[in-house]
C-alpha positions in Angstrom: -8.0 -17.8 -51.8 -5.8 -17.8 -54.8 -6.1 -21.0 -56.8 -5.4 -23.7 -54.4 -3.3 -21.6 -52.1 -4.6 -20.2 -48.7 -3.7 -16.4 -48.1 -2.7 -16.4 -44.3 -2.8 -13.0 -42.2 -0.3 -12.9 -39.3 -0.9 -11.0 -36.4 1.7 -8.2 -35.4 3.6 -9.0 -32.1 1.5 -6.3 -30.1 -2.0 -7.6 -31.3 -2.1 -10.4 -29.0 -0.8 -8.5 -26.0 -3.1 -8.6 -22.8 -4.1 -5.4 -21.7 -4.7 -4.4 -17.9 -6.0 -1.4 -16.2 -4.8 -0.9 -12.7 -7.1 1.3 -10.2 -6.8 2.6 -6.6 -5.7 5.9 -4.9 -6.3 8.4 -1.8 -3.3 6.9 0.2 0.0 5.0 -0.5 -1.4 2.0 0.8 -4.0 2.0 -2.3 -1.1 2.7 -4.7 2.2 0.7 -3.6 0.6 -2.9 -4.0 -0.2 -1.6 -7.6 3.2 -0.4 -8.1 4.3 -3.9 -6.6 2.7 -5.9 -9.2 4.4 -3.9 -12.2 7.7 -5.9 -12.6 5.7 -9.1 -13.0 2.9 -7.9 -15.1 5.5 -6.5 -17.5 7.2 -10.1 -17.6 4.1 -11.5 -18.6 3.5 -9.3 -21.5 1.0 -6.8 -20.2 0.2 -3.6 -21.7 -0.8 -1.6 -18.7 -2.6 1.6 -17.9 -3.8 3.3 -14.8 -7.0 5.1 -13.7 -6.9 7.3 -10.9 -8.3 10.4 -9.5 -7.5 13.8 -11.4 -5.2 15.2 -8.6 -4.5 12.4 -6.2 -1.1 11.5 -4.9 -1.4 8.3 -7.1 -1.0 10.5 -10.2 2.7 11.4 -9.5 3.4 8.0 -7.9 2.2 6.1 -11.2 3.9 8.5 -13.6 7.2 7.9 -12.1 6.7 4.3 -13.0 6.3 5.3 -16.7 2.5 4.0 -16.9 -0.1 5.8 -18.9 -2.1 7.6 -16.3 -6.0 8.8 -16.8 -7.7 10.8 -14.1 -11.4 10.7 -13.4 -13.9 12.5 -11.2 -14.4 11.0 -7.7 -16.2 11.6 -4.5 -15.7 10.6 -1.0 -18.2 7.8 0.5 -18.8 9.3 4.0 -20.6 7.5 6.8 -21.1 10.7 8.7 -22.9 14.0 8.3 -21.1 16.2 5.9 -22.3 19.0 3.1 -20.3 17.4 0.5 -22.5 14.1 0.9 -25.0 16.3 -1.3 -22.6 16.9 -4.2 -20.1 13.9 -4.1 -22.5 11.3 -5.5 -22.8 13.6 -8.5 -18.8 13.4 -8.9 -18.9 9.6 -8.5 -21.5 9.4 -11.2 -19.6 11.5 -13.5 -16.4 9.4 -12.7 -18.4 6.2 -13.6 -19.3 7.6 -16.9 -15.5 8.7 -17.4 -14.4 5.6 -16.6 -16.8 3.8 -18.7 -15.5 5.8 -21.7 -11.8 5.4 -21.0 -12.2 1.5 -20.5 -14.2 1.1 -24.2 -11.1 3.1 -25.6 -8.5 1.0 -23.8 -10.5 -2.2 -24.2 -8.3 -4.1 -21.1 -8.7 -7.8 -20.6 -8.9 -7.5 -17.0 -9.0 -4.8 -14.0 -6.8 -5.0 -10.9 -8.1 -2.9 -8.1 -6.6 -1.7 -5.0 -9.4 0.2 -3.3 -10.1 3.8 -2.5 -12.9 5.9 -3.7 -11.7 6.2 -7.3 -11.9 2.4 -7.7 -15.5 2.4 -7.2 -17.0 3.9 -10.7 -13.9 1.9 -12.4 -15.1 -1.7 -10.9 -18.7 -0.6 -11.7 -17.8 0.5 -15.3 -15.9 -2.5 -16.0 -18.9 -4.8 -15.0 -21.1 -3.0 -17.2 -18.8 -3.7 -20.2 -18.2 -7.5 -19.2 -14.8 -6.7 -18.1 -13.7 -9.1 -15.3 -12.0 -7.3 -12.1 -9.9 -8.4 -9.4 -10.0 -6.4 -6.2 -7.8 -6.7 -3.2 -8.7 -5.8 0.4 -5.6 -5.3 2.7 -7.1 -4.8 6.0 -8.6 -7.0 8.3 -12.1 -6.0 7.8 -13.4 -4.6 4.4 -13.3 -1.1 3.7 -16.8 0.6 2.6 -15.3 1.2 -1.2 -14.4 -2.3 -1.7 -17.5 -3.5 0.0 -19.4 -2.0 -2.8 -17.5 -3.5 -5.2 -17.7 -6.9 -4.0 -20.8 -7.8 -6.3 -19.2 -6.3 -9.6 -15.8 -8.3 -8.7 -14.9 -11.5 -10.2 -12.1 -12.4 -7.6 -11.6 -10.9 -4.1 -7.9 -11.1 -2.7 -7.3 -10.4 1.0 -4.2 -10.3 3.4 -5.7 -11.8 6.6 -7.2 -15.2 7.0 -9.6 -13.4 9.3 -11.1 -11.5 6.5 -12.2 -14.3 4.9 -15.4 -14.5 7.2 -16.7 -11.0 5.7 -16.1 -11.7 2.0 -18.3 -13.5 -0.2 -18.2 -17.2 -0.7 -16.7 -18.8 -3.9 -14.5 -15.8 -5.1 -12.5 -14.8 -2.4 -9.1 -16.1 -1.9 -6.3 -15.2 0.8 -3.2 -14.0 -1.3 -1.5 -11.7 1.1 -0.4 -8.4 0.2 2.2 -7.6 -2.8 5.3 -6.7 -1.6 7.5 -4.1 -3.7 10.5 -6.5 -4.6 13.1 -3.6 -4.5 12.6 -3.4 -0.9 14.5 -6.5 -0.4 17.4 -5.2 -2.3 18.5 -2.4 0.3 21.6 -1.9 1.5 22.4 -0.8 5.0 25.8 0.8 4.3 23.7 3.0 1.5 20.9 3.8 4.1 23.5 5.1 6.8 25.6 7.2 3.9 22.4 8.7 2.8 21.7 10.1 6.0 24.9 10.8 7.1 25.3 8.2 9.8 27.7 5.6 10.8 27.5 2.3 12.4 28.4 3.3 15.9 24.6 3.3 17.3 21.5 1.4 16.0 19.1 3.1 13.8 15.2 3.9 14.5 13.2 4.3 11.5 10.0 6.4 12.0 7.2 6.3 9.4 3.9 8.2 10.1 2.0 7.2 6.9 2.0 8.4 3.4 0.3 11.7 5.0 2.4 11.7 7.9 1.3 11.6 11.7 1.0 14.9 13.8 0.8 12.5 17.1 3.8 10.3 16.3 6.0 13.3 15.0 5.2 15.1 18.2 5.8 12.3 20.6 9.1 11.7 18.8 10.5 15.1 18.7 9.7 15.4 22.4 11.8 12.5 23.5 14.6 13.1 20.8 17.3 14.1 23.1 17.0 10.9 25.0 16.6 8.8 21.9 19.9 10.2 20.4 21.8 9.1 23.6 21.5 5.5 22.3 20.0 5.7 18.7 20.5 7.5 15.6 16.8 8.4 14.1 15.5 8.4 10.4 12.2 10.3 10.6 9.7 10.4 7.7 7.2 12.8 8.7 5.1 13.7 5.7 4.4 16.8 3.6 4.7 19.9 5.4 6.0 18.5 8.5 9.6 19.2 8.7 10.9 21.0 11.9 13.5 23.4 10.6 14.9 24.1 14.1 15.9 20.2 14.3 17.8 20.5 10.9 21.3 19.6 11.5 20.9 17.8 14.8 23.4 14.9 15.0 22.2 11.6 14.7 18.8 12.8 13.4 17.7 13.2 9.7 13.9 14.3 8.7 12.3 13.6 5.5 8.7 14.6 4.0 8.7 11.5 1.8 11.2 9.2 0.5 10.6 7.1 -2.4 14.0 5.4 -4.3 16.3 5.2 -1.1 13.3 4.0 1.0 14.8 0.5 0.5 18.1 1.4 1.9 16.7 3.4 4.7 14.5 0.2 5.6 17.8 -1.9 5.6 19.6 0.5 7.9 16.8 0.3 10.6 17.3 -2.1 13.6 13.7 -1.1 14.9 10.8 0.7 13.2 8.2 3.1 14.7 5.1 3.2 12.5 1.3 3.5 12.2 -0.6 0.1 11.4 -1.7 0.5 8.0 -2.0 -3.1 6.4 0.7 -2.6 3.5 3.2 -1.1 5.6 2.9 -3.8 8.5 3.0 -6.6 5.6 6.3 -4.8 4.5 7.7 -4.7 8.0 6.8 -8.5 8.4 8.4 -9.4 4.9 11.7 -7.6 6.0 11.5 -9.0 9.4 11.8 -5.5 11.1 11.1 -5.3 14.9 8.6 -2.7 15.2 6.4 -0.4 17.4 2.7 0.1 15.9 0.6 3.4 17.0 -2.5 2.6 15.0 -4.9 5.6 14.2 -7.5 5.9 17.0 -11.1 5.0 16.2 -11.7 8.9 16.0 -9.5 9.4 13.2 -10.4 6.3 11.3 -12.8 3.1 11.1 -10.7 1.4 13.5 -9.2 -0.8 10.7 -5.4 0.0 12.0 -6.4 -1.1 15.4 -7.4 -4.4 14.4 -4.3 -4.9 12.1 -2.2 -4.2 15.0 -4.0 -6.2 17.5 -3.6 -9.1 15.1 0.3 -8.5 14.6 0.7 -8.2 18.6 -1.1 -11.5 18.9 1.2 -13.4 16.8 4.1 -11.7 18.2 5.3 -9.6 15.4 4.7 -6.3 17.0 4.5 -4.1 20.1 1.3 -2.4 20.3 1.3 1.0 21.6 -2.2 2.7 21.5 -2.0 6.6 20.8 -4.3 7.3 23.8 -1.7 5.6 26.0 1.2 7.1 24.4 3.5 9.5 26.5 7.1 10.4 26.6 7.6 7.6 29.3 5.8 4.9 27.5 7.3 5.7 24.0 10.6 5.7 25.7 9.9 2.1 27.3 8.4 0.6 24.4 11.7 1.4 22.3 13.9 0.0 25.0 11.8 -3.1 25.4 11.5 -4.0 21.6 15.1 -3.2 21.0 16.2 -5.4 23.9 13.7 -8.4 22.9 14.1 -7.6 19.1 15.5 -11.0 18.3 12.0 -12.8 19.6 10.1 -10.4 17.3 12.3 -11.4 14.3 11.9 -15.3 15.3 8.2 -14.9 15.4 8.2 -13.3 12.1 10.3 -15.8 10.4 7.9 -18.4 11.4 5.0 -16.6 9.8 5.6 -18.4 6.3 4.7 -15.6 3.5 3.1 -16.7 0.5 4.2 -15.4 -2.9 1.4 -13.1 -3.1 2.5 -11.3 -6.5 2.7 -14.7 -8.4 -0.8 -15.8 -7.2 -2.3 -12.6 -7.9 -0.7 -12.4 -11.3 -1.7 -15.9 -11.9 -5.2 -14.9 -11.2 -5.3 -12.0 -13.5 -3.9 -14.3 -16.3 -6.7 -16.6 -15.7 -9.3 -14.1 -16.1 -7.6 -12.2 -19.1 -7.1 -15.3 -21.0 -11.0 -16.4 -20.3 -12.2 -13.0 -21.4 
């Protein structure tokens, strides 16, 4: 104080900016919902950083969004016998201390976790530093990584009303899945042009998940000549899964992975053949795309895709074709059936009443960040 005057120090514009750390990785399903939140978080004034695995697919996807990325050590939490069960716990412990050091440096107001094994040390480290965290469970039944985080999370979000019975009471909220808003801006004409197609035949989009599906790739290519009699095919087959002998086949385009043009390819699709990961089926529902779901069988997963697909079939959103029942004949029958009845699937999806999950989740993050 000088005389009777008070000296007032004003904060600069960035001092009061809220900070958030996003985490999650391993598959695109643990990354794309985080990406879907980015525009809304930026609009709300958040400074955003990301913690993922050192060399996971999330690193490239997040870097493309211009978000600062930090890699930590991580290990897989297996429910089966493996020699790596002896070494991975040490990687997880190392990741915990790396995450704790990063969080002390970044000083976020809140954490958002989309799951995957890399998220466990981050959520645990956040709790040790009294930083609130929100985790999101996409599948009908919670995965192991998210289960381990329940006790450390401030809020738990989920996609399906059936999931609430498996979650702790008092901090669990049905929000739905954050859907990338750019998917709603796709243009059919651009999608057709990108593939060199025209509007003479309807389009089938085949998606085997972020890592591709050998079973779906093989089945689709086995019936390709018959499919091409009535349809044009866009085939996203996964890294290393291109079939060079089919390159240049009229009416057929294959890609290992598609990012920016995906919105236009979705717009061009009249029917989608897909795995049944929670995020992709929620996108199909939001876009009202008639679809055939071929979920991962229990031998290749914990069975979550089977449960997801059964729920969508029950609600009239999808045609369910179990992989063990997939033959050339059954796949062709499924395509012809769904295409003939496509309007009934669209009508069912239009009655679903999707919530504005991005606003709900962002509001939840605001509340915790402000309180912190």
